[in-house]
C-alpha positions as CSV (number, residue, x, y, z in Angstrom):
1,M,8.8,-0.3,25.2
2,F,5.6,1.3,24.0
3,C,6.9,4.1,22.5
4,S,8.8,1.3,20.4
5,S,5.5,-0.3,19.9
6,V,3.8,2.5,18.5
7,G,6.8,3.2,16.0
8,F,6.5,-0.5,15.2
9,F,3.1,-0.6,14.3
10,V,3.4,2.8,12.0
11,C,6.6,1.1,10.6
12,K,4.4,-1.8,9.8
13,R,2.0,0.4,7.9
14,D,4.7,1.0,5.6
15,S,5.3,-2.7,4.6
16,T,1.3,-3.1,4.2
17,S,1.7,-0.2,1.2
18,S,4.9,-2.0,0.1
19,Q,2.9,-5.3,-0.3
20,S,0.1,-3.6,-2.5
21,L,2.5,-1.7,-4.6
22,T,5.0,-4.6,-5.3
23,G,2.0,-7.3,-5.4
24,F,0.7,-4.8,-8.2
25,A,4.1,-4.7,-10.2
26,V,4.6,-8.2,-9.8
27,G,1.3,-9.0,-11.4
28,R,2.0,-7.0,-14.1
29,K,5.3,-8.4,-14.3
30,S,6.7,-4.7,-14.5
31,R,10.3,-4.5,-13.2
32,E,9.9,-0.6,-13.6
33,L,6.9,-0.5,-11.4
34,F,8.7,-3.0,-9.0
35,D,11.8,-0.8,-8.6
36,K,9.4,2.3,-8.5
37,A,7.5,0.9,-5.8
38,L,10.2,-0.2,-4.0
39,R,12.0,3.3,-4.1
40,A,8.9,4.8,-2.9
41,S,8.7,2.3,-0.1
42,I,12.1,3.0,1.1
43,E,11.7,6.8,0.9
44,L,8.1,6.6,2.8
45,G,9.7,4.1,5.4
46,F,13.0,6.7,5.9
47,I,10.8,9.4,6.7
48,T,8.7,7.5,9.1
49,A,11.6,5.8,11.1
50,G,13.4,9.2,11.2
51,F,10.4,10.7,12.3
52,F,10.0,8.2,15.3
53,A,13.5,8.5,16.0
54,L,13.6,12.0,16.3
55,L,10.4,11.9,18.3
56,Y,12.0,9.7,20.6
57,L,15.2,11.5,21.2
58,L,13.6,14.9,21.6
59,A,10.3,14.0,23.7
60,G,11.2,10.0,24.7
61,I,11.0,10.9,28.6
62,W,8.4,13.2,28.4
63,L,6.3,10.6,26.7
64,V,7.3,8.1,29.3
65,S,6.3,10.8,31.8
66,L,3.0,11.0,30.7
67,I,2.5,7.2,31.2
68,S,4.2,7.2,34.7
69,P,5.1,10.0,37.0
70,D,7.1,7.6,39.0
71,P,10.7,9.0,39.1
72,V,12.2,5.5,39.4
73,I,10.1,4.4,36.2
74,I,11.3,7.2,34.2
75,E,14.9,6.7,35.0
76,L,14.8,3.3,34.0
77,A,13.3,4.5,30.9
78,R,16.1,6.9,30.6
79,Q,18.3,4.1,30.7
80,W,17.0,2.2,27.8
81,L,15.8,5.3,25.5
82,P,18.8,5.0,23.3
83,W,17.6,1.6,22.2
84,V,14.3,2.6,21.7
85,V,15.6,5.9,19.4
86,M,17.4,3.0,17.3
87,A,14.3,0.8,17.1
88,P,12.5,2.1,14.0
89,L,15.5,2.8,12.1
90,V,16.5,-0.8,12.4
91,E,13.2,-2.3,11.8
92,V,12.2,-0.5,9.1
93,W,14.0,-2.1,6.7
94,S,12.9,-5.6,7.3
95,F,9.3,-4.2,7.3
96,L,9.8,-2.7,4.0
97,L,11.2,-6.1,2.5
98,D,8.7,-8.2,4.3
99,G,6.2,-6.2,2.2
100,M,8.2,-6.8,-1.0
101,F,8.0,-10.3,-0.4
102,I,4.3,-10.6,0.7
103,G,3.1,-8.6,-2.1
104,A,5.4,-11.0,-4.7
105,T,4.0,-13.9,-2.8
106,Q,7.3,-15.5,-2.1
107,T,6.5,-17.0,1.6
108,A,9.2,-19.9,1.7
109,A,12.0,-17.1,1.0
110,M,10.3,-15.3,3.9
111,R,10.3,-18.6,6.1
112,N,13.9,-19.4,5.2
113,A,14.9,-15.7,5.8
114,M,13.1,-15.9,9.2
115,V,14.6,-19.4,10.2
116,I,17.9,-18.0,9.6
117,S,17.2,-14.8,11.8
118,L,15.9,-16.6,14.7
119,V,18.7,-18.8,15.2
120,V,21.3,-15.8,15.1
121,F,18.5,-14.2,17.4
122,A,18.8,-17.4,19.8
123,V,22.5,-17.2,19.8
124,A,22.8,-13.7,20.3
125,L,20.4,-13.8,23.2
126,Q,22.0,-16.9,24.9
127,S,25.9,-14.8,24.6
128,L,24.9,-11.4,25.2
129,V,22.2,-11.6,28.1
130,P,24.8,-13.1,30.3
131,V,27.2,-10.4,29.8
132,L,24.8,-7.2,29.0
133,G,21.8,-8.3,31.1
134,N,18.6,-6.0,29.5
135,H,21.5,-4.3,27.0
136,G,22.0,-7.8,25.7
137,V,18.3,-8.3,25.1
138,W,18.0,-5.3,23.4
139,L,21.0,-5.5,21.2
140,S,19.7,-9.1,20.4
141,Y,16.6,-7.5,19.3
142,H,18.3,-5.3,17.0
143,V,20.5,-8.2,15.7
144,L,17.2,-10.0,14.6
145,F,16.0,-7.0,12.9
146,V,19.2,-6.5,11.1
147,I,19.6,-10.5,10.0
148,R,16.2,-10.6,8.9
149,A,16.6,-7.5,6.6
150,V,20.1,-8.5,5.2
151,T,18.5,-12.0,4.7
152,L,15.6,-11.1,3.0
153,Y,17.9,-8.8,0.8
154,H,19.8,-12.0,-0.1
155,Y,16.6,-13.5,-1.1
156,R,15.3,-10.5,-3.3
157,A,16.6,-12.1,-6.4
158,V,14.2,-14.5,-6.1
159,I,11.4,-12.4,-6.8
160,Y,13.6,-10.5,-9.6
161,H,14.5,-13.9,-11.3
162,R,11.0,-15.4,-10.9
163,F,8.8,-12.5,-11.8
164,L,10.7,-9.8,-13.3
165,P,12.6,-10.9,-16.1
166,T,15.3,-8.1,-17.0
167,G,14.3,-5.9,-20.3
168,H,10.5,-7.2,-19.9
169,V,8.4,-3.9,-18.8
170,N,4.9,-4.2,-19.1
171,Q,2.9,-0.9,-18.2
């Protein structure tokens, strides 16, 4: 989980840059700048998430052995490592979209997306943990981030319609 947390904070950094870039574009009411900011954020997010996924895949057990030399801990970590490898690749999309909504100051849409995501997460947790144990916890965690990204993506039209009229480009 430590490795996943490090990747979490670095991927969250990409959200912060997305906030600044999209906020600037929305303030200028420039769809062109907004699209460029979104594209740059996606590229940076993909590179960052890919880097951490590859790092965890290739060196995850070694990183765990730096934290604890206990063979029992290392073996337990090996069991959960595939979830940690997938985490940055799953998490990054909701972070980038978070940044887009924060930059556009669209907190109501973020709240609505999070409520939906939380309900789906709770259902997944209640359904999967009894059957899959800790794998159910990890799967539910990933479901939370996927649903968060999907719902935020759905709400992105709010930003386009409210702040970025088609054809209006102000550079």
